[in-house]
SEKE-787802 format. One record per residue (C-alpha): residue number from 0; x, y, z. Coordinates in nm, 4 decimals, m for minus. Example, Ala and Ser with C-alpha at 12.3 -4.5 7.8 and 13.67 -1.06 7.14 Angstrom:
num, x, y, z
0, 1.2300, m0.4500, 0.7800
1, 1.3670, m0.1060, 0.7140
***
This chain:
num, x, y, z
0, m1.1978, 0.0721, m1.3048
1, m1.2109, m0.2196, m1.0629
2, m0.9210, m0.4575, m1.0387
3, m0.9614, m0.7993, m0.8862
4, m0.7025, m1.0284, m0.7394
5, m0.8113, m1.3786, m0.8428
6, m0.8592, m1.6214, m0.5574
7, m1.0131, m1.9634, m0.5271
8, m1.3264, m1.9572, m0.3163
9, m1.2768, m2.1170, 0.0224
10, m0.8978, m2.0843, 0.0204
11, m0.7273, m1.8351, 0.2503
12, m0.5834, m1.5232, 0.0887
13, m0.2110, m1.5288, 0.0179
14, m0.0364, m1.2323, m0.1397
15, 0.1847, m1.3370, m0.4292
16, 0.4473, m1.1593, m0.6330
17, 0.2238, m1.2016, m0.9382
18, m0.0462, m0.9932, m0.7634
19, 0.1955, m0.7041, m0.7154
20, 0.3222, m0.7265, m1.0737
21, m0.0390, m0.7278, m1.1954
22, m0.1357, m0.4199, m0.9940
23, 0.1692, m0.2297, m1.1207
24, 0.0782, m0.3269, m1.4766
25, m0.2757, m0.1942, m1.4280
26, m0.1502, 0.1226, m1.2537
27, 0.0875, 0.2346, m1.5291
28, m0.0235, 0.0521, m1.8431
29, 0.0200, 0.2850, m2.1387
30, 0.2532, 0.5124, m1.9379
31, 0.5617, 0.2941, m1.9252
32, 0.6649, 0.0071, m2.1505
33, 0.7955, m0.1803, m1.8438
34, 0.4572, m0.1931, m1.6694
35, 0.4325, m0.5036, m1.4521
36, 0.8051, m0.5839, m1.4668
37, 1.0602, m0.5443, m1.1880
38, 1.3235, m0.2782, m1.2513
39, 1.6633, m0.3797, m1.3842
40, 1.8502, m0.0574, m1.3070
41, 1.9604, 0.1257, m0.9948
42, 1.6952, 0.3660, m0.8673
43, 1.7013, 0.7064, m0.7032
44, 1.3965, 0.8689, m0.5484
45, 1.3668, 1.2440, m0.6015
46, 1.3557, 1.4477, m0.2805
47, 1.4246, 1.1438, m0.0598
48, 1.7313, 1.0297, 0.1317
49, 1.6286, 0.6658, 0.0850
50, 1.8386, 0.4597, m0.1537
51, 1.6384, 0.1583, m0.2785
52, 1.8154, m0.1778, m0.2891
53, 1.9945, m0.2888, m0.6060
54, 1.7725, m0.4445, m0.8733
55, 1.9100, m0.7967, m0.8280
56, 1.7735, m0.7977, m0.4701
57, 1.4245, m0.6735, m0.5618
58, 1.2599, m1.0160, m0.6182
59, 1.3859, m1.1559, m0.2860
60, 1.2747, m0.8439, m0.0953
61, 0.9293, m0.8629, m0.2557
62, 0.9092, m1.2337, m0.1717
63, 1.0103, m1.1605, 0.1896
64, 0.7413, m0.8886, 0.2040
65, 0.4760, m1.1314, 0.0793
66, 0.5925, m1.3889, 0.3354
67, 0.5580, m1.1320, 0.6167
68, 0.2017, m1.0548, 0.5135
69, 0.1036, m1.4181, 0.4626
70, 0.2555, m1.5295, 0.7948
71, 0.0939, m1.2446, 0.9896
72, m0.2548, m1.2365, 0.8343
73, m0.4909, m1.3132, 1.1206
74, m0.2198, m1.2386, 1.3794
75, m0.1651, m0.8675, 1.3199
76, m0.4303, m0.6079, 1.2428
77, m0.5334, m0.5369, 0.8832
78, m0.4257, m0.1733, 0.9359
79, m0.0765, m0.2829, 1.0439
80, m0.0417, m0.5146, 0.7446
81, m0.1694, m0.2484, 0.5031
82, 0.0786, m0.0007, 0.6557
83, 0.3588, m0.2536, 0.6220
84, 0.2836, m0.3064, 0.2523
85, 0.2496, 0.0660, 0.1862
86, 0.5897, 0.1331, 0.3425
87, 0.7729, m0.1774, 0.2206
88, 0.6809, m0.1470, m0.1470
89, 0.7967, 0.2142, m0.1377
90, 1.1157, 0.1094, 0.0427
91, 1.1932, m0.1644, m0.2111
92, 1.0861, 0.0561, m0.5041
93, 1.0616, m0.2523, m0.7286
94, 0.9473, m0.0800, m1.0481
95, 1.0788, 0.1786, m1.2941
96, 0.7553, 0.3742, m1.2517
97, 0.4363, 0.3673, m1.0489
98, 0.5840, 0.2512, m0.7173
99, 0.3679, 0.4842, m0.5082
100, 0.0516, 0.4018, m0.7028
101, 0.1259, 0.0323, m0.6777
102, 0.2005, 0.0556, m0.3049
103, m0.1266, 0.2387, m0.2399
104, m0.3250, m0.0066, m0.4559
105, m0.1732, m0.3192, m0.2973
106, m0.2105, m0.1788, 0.0542
107, m0.5752, m0.0861, 0.0001
108, m0.6659, m0.4092, m0.1792
109, m0.5121, m0.6175, 0.0991
110, m0.6871, m0.4073, 0.3662
111, m1.0225, m0.4777, 0.1985
112, m0.9432, m0.8470, 0.1500
113, m0.8379, m0.8925, 0.5129
114, m1.1509, m0.7121, 0.6331
115, m1.3612, m0.9333, 0.4069
116, m1.5326, m0.6611, 0.2026
117, m1.4795, m0.3624, m0.0228
118, m1.4822, m0.0495, 0.1894
119, m1.7603, 0.1970, 0.1064
120, m1.6904, 0.5548, 0.0102
121, m1.5721, 0.7441, m0.2912
122, m1.2766, 0.9286, m0.1382
123, m1.0772, 0.6118, m0.0819
124, m0.7592, 0.5877, 0.1219
125, m0.5364, 0.5838, m0.1913
126, m0.7191, 0.8847, m0.3372
127, m0.6816, 1.0825, m0.0148
128, m0.3099, 1.0023, 0.0072
129, m0.2583, 1.0996, m0.3588
130, m0.4296, 1.4322, m0.3013
131, m0.2063, 1.5276, m0.0044
132, 0.1252, 1.3429, m0.0186
133, 0.3115, 1.5404, 0.2479
134, 0.1864, 1.3273, 0.5454
135, 0.2457, 1.0147, 0.3345
136, 0.6080, 1.1050, 0.2651
137, 0.6630, 1.2005, 0.6282
138, 0.5241, 0.8668, 0.7500
139, 0.7389, 0.6714, 0.5028
140, 1.0514, 0.8634, 0.6060
141, 0.9769, 0.7899, 0.9733
142, 0.9502, 0.4164, 0.9029
143, 1.2700, 0.4317, 0.6935
144, 1.4586, 0.6000, 0.9792
145, 1.3647, 0.3328, 1.2333
146, 1.4326, 0.0537, 0.9841
147, 1.7836, 0.1935, 0.9288
148, 1.8329, 0.1342, 1.3052
149, 1.7220, m0.2314, 1.2606
150, 1.3760, m0.1623, 1.4104
151, 1.0303, m0.1744, 1.2574
152, 0.8127, 0.1162, 1.3693
153, 0.5207, 0.1754, 1.1363
154, 0.3203, 0.3860, 1.3811
155, 0.3098, 0.6951, 1.1577
156, 0.2118, 0.4900, 0.8535
157, m0.0560, 0.3145, 1.0596
158, m0.1814, 0.6539, 1.1853
159, m0.2038, 0.7726, 0.8237
160, m0.4086, 0.4698, 0.7212
161, m0.6308, 0.4984, 1.0281
162, m0.7039, 0.8686, 0.9694
163, m0.7739, 0.8246, 0.5975
164, m0.9910, 0.5202, 0.6712
165, m1.1876, 0.7271, 0.9226
166, m1.2305, 1.0070, 0.6666
167, m1.3491, 0.7566, 0.4036
168, m1.6080, 0.6083, 0.6396
169, m1.7127, 0.9509, 0.7707
170, m1.7952, 1.0506, 0.4147
171, m2.0281, 0.7494, 0.3939
172, m2.1928, 0.8536, 0.7206
173, m2.2413, 1.2101, 0.5960
174, m2.4002, 1.0883, 0.2737
175, m2.6244, 0.8460, 0.4609
176, m2.7451, 1.0948, 0.7218
177, m2.7099, 1.4238, 0.5404
178, m2.5213, 1.5664, 0.8367
179, m2.1852, 1.5753, 1.0077
180, m2.1183, 1.3604, 1.3137
181, m2.0986, 1.6815, 1.5199
182, m2.4620, 1.7711, 1.4348
183, m2.7208, 1.6703, 1.6908
***
């Protein structure tokens, strides 16, 4: 299923809270009656030391996240901005369910939008991350640790996106040529 973020032609892309709510709704529709709605209760994440902010702060954190992306589009790399969104949505944990799916969908959609095209390949970045979550969790924890020290270091999250992007594009190359890059 393809999901589109509606935009007026000729206008620059701006991420909005409504886009994030929409992608959560699509990600968990039929699984949770609160699909597409910010959480109203405290949240704990299994197997994580991170404690998400209280629910009354969720909208302002999401707005601040959108502002960061919108102010830095064209100034920072698409990979950095996709990494920021992937980490920040997970850090905020704005929904009762589907936070990881929503974070991966928003991050990937924004990466494609900022690049100006849908990336080719069938093993997409979100699919690769979903299949092997250990590096994903490790990268998020690393960003959380530096953020707790009032620093923003997304290098491990960026590395994760870069490596999964390379794998996605390598798959396209293999299909196109019928060989691995190492073959001569």
